[in-house]
mmCIF entry with sequence, helices, sheets and N, C-alpha, C, O atoms, coordinates in Angstrom:
data_MODEL
# 
_entry.id   MODEL 
# 
_entity.id                         1 
_entity.type                       polymer 
_entity.pdbx_number_of_molecules   1 
# 
_entity_poly.entity_id                      1 
_entity_poly.type                           'polypeptide(L)' 
_entity_poly.nstd_linkage                   no 
_entity_poly.nstd_monomer                   no 
_entity_poly.pdbx_seq_one_letter_code       MGKGDQRSKRGKIWRGTSGKTRPKKKKNKEANEDKSSQEE 
_entity_poly.pdbx_seq_one_letter_code_can   MGKGDQRSKRGKIWRGTSGKTRPKKKKNKEANEDKSSQEE 
_entity_poly.pdbx_strand_id                 A 
# 
loop_
_entity_poly_seq.entity_id 
_entity_poly_seq.num 
_entity_poly_seq.mon_id 
_entity_poly_seq.hetero 
1 1  MET n 
1 2  GLY n 
1 3  LYS n 
1 4  GLY n 
1 5  ASP n 
1 6  GLN n 
1 7  ARG n 
1 8  SER n 
1 9  LYS n 
1 10 ARG n 
1 11 GLY n 
1 12 LYS n 
1 13 ILE n 
1 14 TRP n 
1 15 ARG n 
1 16 GLY n 
1 17 THR n 
1 18 SER n 
1 19 GLY n 
1 20 LYS n 
1 21 THR n 
1 22 ARG n 
1 23 PRO n 
1 24 LYS n 
1 25 LYS n 
1 26 LYS n 
1 27 LYS n 
1 28 ASN n 
1 29 LYS n 
1 30 GLU n 
1 31 ALA n 
1 32 ASN n 
1 33 GLU n 
1 34 ASP n 
1 35 LYS n 
1 36 SER n 
1 37 SER n 
1 38 GLN n 
1 39 GLU n 
1 40 GLU n 
# 
_struct_asym.id          A 
_struct_asym.entity_id   1 
# 
loop_
_struct_conf.conf_type_id 
_struct_conf.id 
_struct_conf.pdbx_PDB_helix_id 
_struct_conf.beg_label_comp_id 
_struct_conf.beg_label_asym_id 
_struct_conf.beg_label_seq_id 
_struct_conf.pdbx_beg_PDB_ins_code 
_struct_conf.end_label_comp_id 
_struct_conf.end_label_asym_id 
_struct_conf.end_label_seq_id 
_struct_conf.pdbx_end_PDB_ins_code 
_struct_conf.beg_auth_comp_id 
_struct_conf.beg_auth_asym_id 
_struct_conf.beg_auth_seq_id 
_struct_conf.end_auth_comp_id 
_struct_conf.end_auth_asym_id 
_struct_conf.end_auth_seq_id 
_struct_conf.pdbx_PDB_helix_class 
_struct_conf.details 
_struct_conf.pdbx_PDB_helix_length 
HELX_P HELX_P1 AA1 LYS A 9  ? ARG A 15 ? LYS A 9  ARG A 15 1 ? 7  
HELX_P HELX_P2 AA2 LYS A 29 ? GLU A 39 ? LYS A 29 GLU A 39 1 ? 11 
# 
_struct_conf_type.id          HELX_P 
_struct_conf_type.criteria    ? 
_struct_conf_type.reference   ? 
# 
loop_
_atom_site.group_PDB 
_atom_site.id 
_atom_site.type_symbol 
_atom_site.label_atom_id 
_atom_site.label_alt_id 
_atom_site.label_comp_id 
_atom_site.label_asym_id 
_atom_site.label_entity_id 
_atom_site.label_seq_id 
_atom_site.pdbx_PDB_ins_code 
_atom_site.Cartn_x 
_atom_site.Cartn_y 
_atom_site.Cartn_z 
_atom_site.occupancy 
_atom_site.B_iso_or_equiv 
_atom_site.pdbx_formal_charge 
_atom_site.auth_seq_id 
_atom_site.auth_comp_id 
_atom_site.auth_asym_id 
_atom_site.auth_atom_id 
_atom_site.pdbx_PDB_model_num 
ATOM 1   N N  . MET A 1 1  ? 0.836   -1.085 -0.041  1.00 0.00 ? 1  MET A N  1 
ATOM 2   C CA . MET A 1 1  ? -0.058  0.023  -0.052  1.00 0.00 ? 1  MET A CA 1 
ATOM 3   C C  . MET A 1 1  ? 0.889   1.267  0.012   1.00 0.00 ? 1  MET A C  1 
ATOM 4   O O  . MET A 1 1  ? 1.503   1.596  1.028   1.00 0.00 ? 1  MET A O  1 
ATOM 5   N N  . GLY A 1 2  ? 0.936   1.872  -1.096  1.00 0.00 ? 2  GLY A N  1 
ATOM 6   C CA . GLY A 1 2  ? 1.848   2.966  -1.297  1.00 0.00 ? 2  GLY A CA 1 
ATOM 7   C C  . GLY A 1 2  ? 1.724   3.715  -2.555  1.00 0.00 ? 2  GLY A C  1 
ATOM 8   O O  . GLY A 1 2  ? 0.660   3.769  -3.170  1.00 0.00 ? 2  GLY A O  1 
ATOM 9   N N  . LYS A 1 3  ? 2.792   4.289  -2.939  1.00 0.00 ? 3  LYS A N  1 
ATOM 10  C CA . LYS A 1 3  ? 2.810   4.995  -4.346  1.00 0.00 ? 3  LYS A CA 1 
ATOM 11  C C  . LYS A 1 3  ? 2.399   4.107  -5.500  1.00 0.00 ? 3  LYS A C  1 
ATOM 12  O O  . LYS A 1 3  ? 1.644   4.513  -6.384  1.00 0.00 ? 3  LYS A O  1 
ATOM 13  N N  . GLY A 1 4  ? 2.919   2.865  -5.476  1.00 0.00 ? 4  GLY A N  1 
ATOM 14  C CA . GLY A 1 4  ? 2.641   1.978  -6.644  1.00 0.00 ? 4  GLY A CA 1 
ATOM 15  C C  . GLY A 1 4  ? 1.283   1.486  -6.663  1.00 0.00 ? 4  GLY A C  1 
ATOM 16  O O  . GLY A 1 4  ? 0.787   1.134  -7.733  1.00 0.00 ? 4  GLY A O  1 
ATOM 17  N N  . ASP A 1 5  ? 0.595   1.426  -5.513  1.00 0.00 ? 5  ASP A N  1 
ATOM 18  C CA . ASP A 1 5  ? -0.706  0.718  -5.411  1.00 0.00 ? 5  ASP A CA 1 
ATOM 19  C C  . ASP A 1 5  ? -1.753  1.615  -6.197  1.00 0.00 ? 5  ASP A C  1 
ATOM 20  O O  . ASP A 1 5  ? -1.911  2.806  -5.930  1.00 0.00 ? 5  ASP A O  1 
ATOM 21  N N  . GLN A 1 6  ? -2.375  1.023  -7.075  1.00 0.00 ? 6  GLN A N  1 
ATOM 22  C CA . GLN A 1 6  ? -3.380  1.619  -7.944  1.00 0.00 ? 6  GLN A CA 1 
ATOM 23  C C  . GLN A 1 6  ? -4.634  1.929  -7.297  1.00 0.00 ? 6  GLN A C  1 
ATOM 24  O O  . GLN A 1 6  ? -5.375  2.807  -7.740  1.00 0.00 ? 6  GLN A O  1 
ATOM 25  N N  . ARG A 1 7  ? -4.939  1.166  -6.145  1.00 0.00 ? 7  ARG A N  1 
ATOM 26  C CA . ARG A 1 7  ? -6.177  1.419  -5.449  1.00 0.00 ? 7  ARG A CA 1 
ATOM 27  C C  . ARG A 1 7  ? -6.110  2.284  -4.282  1.00 0.00 ? 7  ARG A C  1 
ATOM 28  O O  . ARG A 1 7  ? -7.170  2.564  -3.723  1.00 0.00 ? 7  ARG A O  1 
ATOM 29  N N  . SER A 1 8  ? -4.937  2.779  -3.805  1.00 0.00 ? 8  SER A N  1 
ATOM 30  C CA . SER A 1 8  ? -4.849  3.640  -2.687  1.00 0.00 ? 8  SER A CA 1 
ATOM 31  C C  . SER A 1 8  ? -4.814  5.086  -3.166  1.00 0.00 ? 8  SER A C  1 
ATOM 32  O O  . SER A 1 8  ? -4.446  5.403  -4.297  1.00 0.00 ? 8  SER A O  1 
ATOM 33  N N  . LYS A 1 9  ? -5.236  5.973  -2.195  1.00 0.00 ? 9  LYS A N  1 
ATOM 34  C CA . LYS A 1 9  ? -5.361  7.387  -2.572  1.00 0.00 ? 9  LYS A CA 1 
ATOM 35  C C  . LYS A 1 9  ? -3.902  7.983  -3.059  1.00 0.00 ? 9  LYS A C  1 
ATOM 36  O O  . LYS A 1 9  ? -3.749  8.668  -4.070  1.00 0.00 ? 9  LYS A O  1 
ATOM 37  N N  . ARG A 1 10 ? -2.955  7.625  -2.228  1.00 0.00 ? 10 ARG A N  1 
ATOM 38  C CA . ARG A 1 10 ? -1.622  7.950  -2.490  1.00 0.00 ? 10 ARG A CA 1 
ATOM 39  C C  . ARG A 1 10 ? -1.212  7.617  -3.932  1.00 0.00 ? 10 ARG A C  1 
ATOM 40  O O  . ARG A 1 10 ? -0.733  8.440  -4.712  1.00 0.00 ? 10 ARG A O  1 
ATOM 41  N N  . GLY A 1 11 ? -1.471  6.205  -4.231  1.00 0.00 ? 11 GLY A N  1 
ATOM 42  C CA . GLY A 1 11 ? -1.158  5.773  -5.545  1.00 0.00 ? 11 GLY A CA 1 
ATOM 43  C C  . GLY A 1 11 ? -1.859  6.466  -6.699  1.00 0.00 ? 11 GLY A C  1 
ATOM 44  O O  . GLY A 1 11 ? -1.326  6.578  -7.803  1.00 0.00 ? 11 GLY A O  1 
ATOM 45  N N  . LYS A 1 12 ? -3.152  6.961  -6.395  1.00 0.00 ? 12 LYS A N  1 
ATOM 46  C CA . LYS A 1 12 ? -3.915  7.653  -7.414  1.00 0.00 ? 12 LYS A CA 1 
ATOM 47  C C  . LYS A 1 12 ? -3.281  9.106  -7.662  1.00 0.00 ? 12 LYS A C  1 
ATOM 48  O O  . LYS A 1 12 ? -3.208  9.597  -8.789  1.00 0.00 ? 12 LYS A O  1 
ATOM 49  N N  . ILE A 1 13 ? -2.855  9.711  -6.558  1.00 0.00 ? 13 ILE A N  1 
ATOM 50  C CA . ILE A 1 13 ? -2.145  10.991 -6.574  1.00 0.00 ? 13 ILE A CA 1 
ATOM 51  C C  . ILE A 1 13 ? -0.918  10.854 -7.476  1.00 0.00 ? 13 ILE A C  1 
ATOM 52  O O  . ILE A 1 13 ? -0.691  11.613 -8.418  1.00 0.00 ? 13 ILE A O  1 
ATOM 53  N N  . TRP A 1 14 ? -0.145  9.825  -7.111  1.00 0.00 ? 14 TRP A N  1 
ATOM 54  C CA . TRP A 1 14 ? 1.183   9.647  -7.673  1.00 0.00 ? 14 TRP A CA 1 
ATOM 55  C C  . TRP A 1 14 ? 0.975   9.442  -9.208  1.00 0.00 ? 14 TRP A C  1 
ATOM 56  O O  . TRP A 1 14 ? 1.713   9.982  -10.032 1.00 0.00 ? 14 TRP A O  1 
ATOM 57  N N  . ARG A 1 15 ? 0.006   8.691  -9.519  1.00 0.00 ? 15 ARG A N  1 
ATOM 58  C CA . ARG A 1 15 ? -0.124  8.414  -11.034 1.00 0.00 ? 15 ARG A CA 1 
ATOM 59  C C  . ARG A 1 15 ? -0.949  9.422  -11.686 1.00 0.00 ? 15 ARG A C  1 
ATOM 60  O O  . ARG A 1 15 ? -1.040  9.404  -12.913 1.00 0.00 ? 15 ARG A O  1 
ATOM 61  N N  . GLY A 1 16 ? -1.545  10.276 -11.011 1.00 0.00 ? 16 GLY A N  1 
ATOM 62  C CA . GLY A 1 16 ? -2.400  11.415 -11.549 1.00 0.00 ? 16 GLY A CA 1 
ATOM 63  C C  . GLY A 1 16 ? -3.618  11.007 -12.150 1.00 0.00 ? 16 GLY A C  1 
ATOM 64  O O  . GLY A 1 16 ? -4.054  11.581 -13.148 1.00 0.00 ? 16 GLY A O  1 
ATOM 65  N N  . THR A 1 17 ? -4.273  9.927  -11.538 1.00 0.00 ? 17 THR A N  1 
ATOM 66  C CA . THR A 1 17 ? -5.549  9.300  -12.086 1.00 0.00 ? 17 THR A CA 1 
ATOM 67  C C  . THR A 1 17 ? -6.592  9.599  -10.989 1.00 0.00 ? 17 THR A C  1 
ATOM 68  O O  . THR A 1 17 ? -6.328  10.127 -9.908  1.00 0.00 ? 17 THR A O  1 
ATOM 69  N N  . SER A 1 18 ? -7.738  9.218  -11.380 1.00 0.00 ? 18 SER A N  1 
ATOM 70  C CA . SER A 1 18 ? -8.758  9.450  -10.425 1.00 0.00 ? 18 SER A CA 1 
ATOM 71  C C  . SER A 1 18 ? -9.773  8.205  -10.562 1.00 0.00 ? 18 SER A C  1 
ATOM 72  O O  . SER A 1 18 ? -9.829  7.565  -11.612 1.00 0.00 ? 18 SER A O  1 
ATOM 73  N N  . GLY A 1 19 ? -10.496 7.926  -9.548  1.00 0.00 ? 19 GLY A N  1 
ATOM 74  C CA . GLY A 1 19 ? -11.423 6.676  -9.485  1.00 0.00 ? 19 GLY A CA 1 
ATOM 75  C C  . GLY A 1 19 ? -12.311 6.732  -8.323  1.00 0.00 ? 19 GLY A C  1 
ATOM 76  O O  . GLY A 1 19 ? -12.721 7.817  -7.909  1.00 0.00 ? 19 GLY A O  1 
ATOM 77  N N  . LYS A 1 20 ? -12.660 5.512  -7.719  1.00 0.00 ? 20 LYS A N  1 
ATOM 78  C CA . LYS A 1 20 ? -13.522 5.453  -6.676  1.00 0.00 ? 20 LYS A CA 1 
ATOM 79  C C  . LYS A 1 20 ? -12.803 6.024  -5.358  1.00 0.00 ? 20 LYS A C  1 
ATOM 80  O O  . LYS A 1 20 ? -13.397 6.764  -4.574  1.00 0.00 ? 20 LYS A O  1 
ATOM 81  N N  . THR A 1 21 ? -11.617 5.661  -5.204  1.00 0.00 ? 21 THR A N  1 
ATOM 82  C CA . THR A 1 21 ? -10.748 6.202  -4.125  1.00 0.00 ? 21 THR A CA 1 
ATOM 83  C C  . THR A 1 21 ? -10.495 7.547  -4.088  1.00 0.00 ? 21 THR A C  1 
ATOM 84  O O  . THR A 1 21 ? -10.470 8.148  -3.015  1.00 0.00 ? 21 THR A O  1 
ATOM 85  N N  . ARG A 1 22 ? -10.278 8.166  -5.292  1.00 0.00 ? 22 ARG A N  1 
ATOM 86  C CA . ARG A 1 22 ? -9.932  9.593  -5.475  1.00 0.00 ? 22 ARG A CA 1 
ATOM 87  C C  . ARG A 1 22 ? -10.835 10.162 -6.557  1.00 0.00 ? 22 ARG A C  1 
ATOM 88  O O  . ARG A 1 22 ? -10.359 10.375 -7.672  1.00 0.00 ? 22 ARG A O  1 
ATOM 89  N N  . PRO A 1 23 ? -12.087 10.416 -6.299  1.00 0.00 ? 23 PRO A N  1 
ATOM 90  C CA . PRO A 1 23 ? -13.022 10.938 -7.396  1.00 0.00 ? 23 PRO A CA 1 
ATOM 91  C C  . PRO A 1 23 ? -12.589 12.408 -7.792  1.00 0.00 ? 23 PRO A C  1 
ATOM 92  O O  . PRO A 1 23 ? -11.993 13.184 -7.045  1.00 0.00 ? 23 PRO A O  1 
ATOM 93  N N  . LYS A 1 24 ? -12.964 12.644 -9.011  1.00 0.00 ? 24 LYS A N  1 
ATOM 94  C CA . LYS A 1 24 ? -12.752 13.975 -9.463  1.00 0.00 ? 24 LYS A CA 1 
ATOM 95  C C  . LYS A 1 24 ? -13.739 15.004 -8.956  1.00 0.00 ? 24 LYS A C  1 
ATOM 96  O O  . LYS A 1 24 ? -14.904 14.678 -8.730  1.00 0.00 ? 24 LYS A O  1 
ATOM 97  N N  . LYS A 1 25 ? -13.293 16.269 -8.769  1.00 0.00 ? 25 LYS A N  1 
ATOM 98  C CA . LYS A 1 25 ? -14.147 17.270 -8.132  1.00 0.00 ? 25 LYS A CA 1 
ATOM 99  C C  . LYS A 1 25 ? -15.059 17.713 -9.357  1.00 0.00 ? 25 LYS A C  1 
ATOM 100 O O  . LYS A 1 25 ? -14.628 17.963 -10.483 1.00 0.00 ? 25 LYS A O  1 
ATOM 101 N N  . LYS A 1 26 ? -16.408 17.771 -8.949  1.00 0.00 ? 26 LYS A N  1 
ATOM 102 C CA . LYS A 1 26 ? -17.279 18.290 -10.074 1.00 0.00 ? 26 LYS A CA 1 
ATOM 103 C C  . LYS A 1 26 ? -17.376 19.811 -9.927  1.00 0.00 ? 26 LYS A C  1 
ATOM 104 O O  . LYS A 1 26 ? -17.289 20.410 -8.856  1.00 0.00 ? 26 LYS A O  1 
ATOM 105 N N  . LYS A 1 27 ? -17.570 20.369 -11.144 1.00 0.00 ? 27 LYS A N  1 
ATOM 106 C CA . LYS A 1 27 ? -17.601 21.928 -11.361 1.00 0.00 ? 27 LYS A CA 1 
ATOM 107 C C  . LYS A 1 27 ? -19.090 22.275 -10.716 1.00 0.00 ? 27 LYS A C  1 
ATOM 108 O O  . LYS A 1 27 ? -20.063 21.598 -11.050 1.00 0.00 ? 27 LYS A O  1 
ATOM 109 N N  . ASN A 1 28 ? -19.202 23.281 -9.850  1.00 0.00 ? 28 ASN A N  1 
ATOM 110 C CA . ASN A 1 28 ? -20.475 23.660 -9.377  1.00 0.00 ? 28 ASN A CA 1 
ATOM 111 C C  . ASN A 1 28 ? -21.081 24.822 -10.059 1.00 0.00 ? 28 ASN A C  1 
ATOM 112 O O  . ASN A 1 28 ? -22.033 25.429 -9.568  1.00 0.00 ? 28 ASN A O  1 
ATOM 113 N N  . LYS A 1 29 ? -20.500 25.156 -11.261 1.00 0.00 ? 29 LYS A N  1 
ATOM 114 C CA . LYS A 1 29 ? -21.067 26.324 -11.902 1.00 0.00 ? 29 LYS A CA 1 
ATOM 115 C C  . LYS A 1 29 ? -22.468 26.086 -12.359 1.00 0.00 ? 29 LYS A C  1 
ATOM 116 O O  . LYS A 1 29 ? -23.280 26.997 -12.197 1.00 0.00 ? 29 LYS A O  1 
ATOM 117 N N  . GLU A 1 30 ? -22.874 24.878 -12.953 1.00 0.00 ? 30 GLU A N  1 
ATOM 118 C CA . GLU A 1 30 ? -24.211 24.558 -13.321 1.00 0.00 ? 30 GLU A CA 1 
ATOM 119 C C  . GLU A 1 30 ? -25.262 24.594 -12.192 1.00 0.00 ? 30 GLU A C  1 
ATOM 120 O O  . GLU A 1 30 ? -26.382 25.074 -12.367 1.00 0.00 ? 30 GLU A O  1 
ATOM 121 N N  . ALA A 1 31 ? -24.854 24.073 -11.048 1.00 0.00 ? 31 ALA A N  1 
ATOM 122 C CA . ALA A 1 31 ? -25.613 23.811 -9.816  1.00 0.00 ? 31 ALA A CA 1 
ATOM 123 C C  . ALA A 1 31 ? -26.001 25.210 -9.291  1.00 0.00 ? 31 ALA A C  1 
ATOM 124 O O  . ALA A 1 31 ? -27.114 25.458 -8.825  1.00 0.00 ? 31 ALA A O  1 
ATOM 125 N N  . ASN A 1 32 ? -24.951 26.146 -9.408  1.00 0.00 ? 32 ASN A N  1 
ATOM 126 C CA . ASN A 1 32 ? -25.193 27.547 -8.843  1.00 0.00 ? 32 ASN A CA 1 
ATOM 127 C C  . ASN A 1 32 ? -26.118 28.255 -9.735  1.00 0.00 ? 32 ASN A C  1 
ATOM 128 O O  . ASN A 1 32 ? -26.937 28.995 -9.190  1.00 0.00 ? 32 ASN A O  1 
ATOM 129 N N  . GLU A 1 33 ? -26.127 28.156 -10.997 1.00 0.00 ? 33 GLU A N  1 
ATOM 130 C CA . GLU A 1 33 ? -26.983 28.820 -12.035 1.00 0.00 ? 33 GLU A CA 1 
ATOM 131 C C  . GLU A 1 33 ? -28.401 28.384 -11.622 1.00 0.00 ? 33 GLU A C  1 
ATOM 132 O O  . GLU A 1 33 ? -29.290 29.225 -11.491 1.00 0.00 ? 33 GLU A O  1 
ATOM 133 N N  . ASP A 1 34 ? -28.606 27.118 -11.423 1.00 0.00 ? 34 ASP A N  1 
ATOM 134 C CA . ASP A 1 34 ? -29.946 26.566 -11.313 1.00 0.00 ? 34 ASP A CA 1 
ATOM 135 C C  . ASP A 1 34 ? -30.571 27.079 -10.148 1.00 0.00 ? 34 ASP A C  1 
ATOM 136 O O  . ASP A 1 34 ? -31.777 27.327 -10.168 1.00 0.00 ? 34 ASP A O  1 
ATOM 137 N N  . LYS A 1 35 ? -29.813 27.282 -9.031  1.00 0.00 ? 35 LYS A N  1 
ATOM 138 C CA . LYS A 1 35 ? -30.375 27.729 -7.728  1.00 0.00 ? 35 LYS A CA 1 
ATOM 139 C C  . LYS A 1 35 ? -30.784 29.181 -7.861  1.00 0.00 ? 35 LYS A C  1 
ATOM 140 O O  . LYS A 1 35 ? -31.842 29.573 -7.370  1.00 0.00 ? 35 LYS A O  1 
ATOM 141 N N  . SER A 1 36 ? -29.955 29.992 -8.522  1.00 0.00 ? 36 SER A N  1 
ATOM 142 C CA . SER A 1 36 ? -30.219 31.380 -8.724  1.00 0.00 ? 36 SER A CA 1 
ATOM 143 C C  . SER A 1 36 ? -31.396 31.732 -9.562  1.00 0.00 ? 36 SER A C  1 
ATOM 144 O O  . SER A 1 36 ? -32.011 32.782 -9.376  1.00 0.00 ? 36 SER A O  1 
ATOM 145 N N  . SER A 1 37 ? -31.727 30.854 -10.499 1.00 0.00 ? 37 SER A N  1 
ATOM 146 C CA . SER A 1 37 ? -32.819 31.093 -11.254 1.00 0.00 ? 37 SER A CA 1 
ATOM 147 C C  . SER A 1 37 ? -34.144 30.778 -10.692 1.00 0.00 ? 37 SER A C  1 
ATOM 148 O O  . SER A 1 37 ? -35.162 31.383 -11.029 1.00 0.00 ? 37 SER A O  1 
ATOM 149 N N  . GLN A 1 38 ? -34.113 29.740 -9.757  1.00 0.00 ? 38 GLN A N  1 
ATOM 150 C CA . GLN A 1 38 ? -35.256 29.385 -9.008  1.00 0.00 ? 38 GLN A CA 1 
ATOM 151 C C  . GLN A 1 38 ? -35.783 30.361 -8.038  1.00 0.00 ? 38 GLN A C  1 
ATOM 152 O O  . GLN A 1 38 ? -36.982 30.460 -7.780  1.00 0.00 ? 38 GLN A O  1 
ATOM 153 N N  . GLU A 1 39 ? -34.745 31.162 -7.445  1.00 0.00 ? 39 GLU A N  1 
ATOM 154 C CA . GLU A 1 39 ? -35.068 32.206 -6.328  1.00 0.00 ? 39 GLU A CA 1 
ATOM 155 C C  . GLU A 1 39 ? -35.898 33.311 -6.901  1.00 0.00 ? 39 GLU A C  1 
ATOM 156 O O  . GLU A 1 39 ? -36.808 33.836 -6.259  1.00 0.00 ? 39 GLU A O  1 
ATOM 157 N N  . GLU A 1 40 ? -35.586 33.641 -8.069  1.00 0.00 ? 40 GLU A N  1 
ATOM 158 C CA . GLU A 1 40 ? -36.327 34.912 -8.843  1.00 0.00 ? 40 GLU A CA 1 
ATOM 159 C C  . GLU A 1 40 ? -37.879 34.543 -8.949  1.00 0.00 ? 40 GLU A C  1 
ATOM 160 O O  . GLU A 1 40 ? -38.664 35.325 -9.486  1.00 0.00 ? 40 GLU A O  1 
# 
């Protein structure tokens, strides 16, 4: 379990990949626009 491990968080960071252990952050731009249009 370390840098070479494909399933560990550290291994994902080291390889520069994402997956279940290290998911990609979603952009909140669309969600924020939906909320602002509903308030009006």
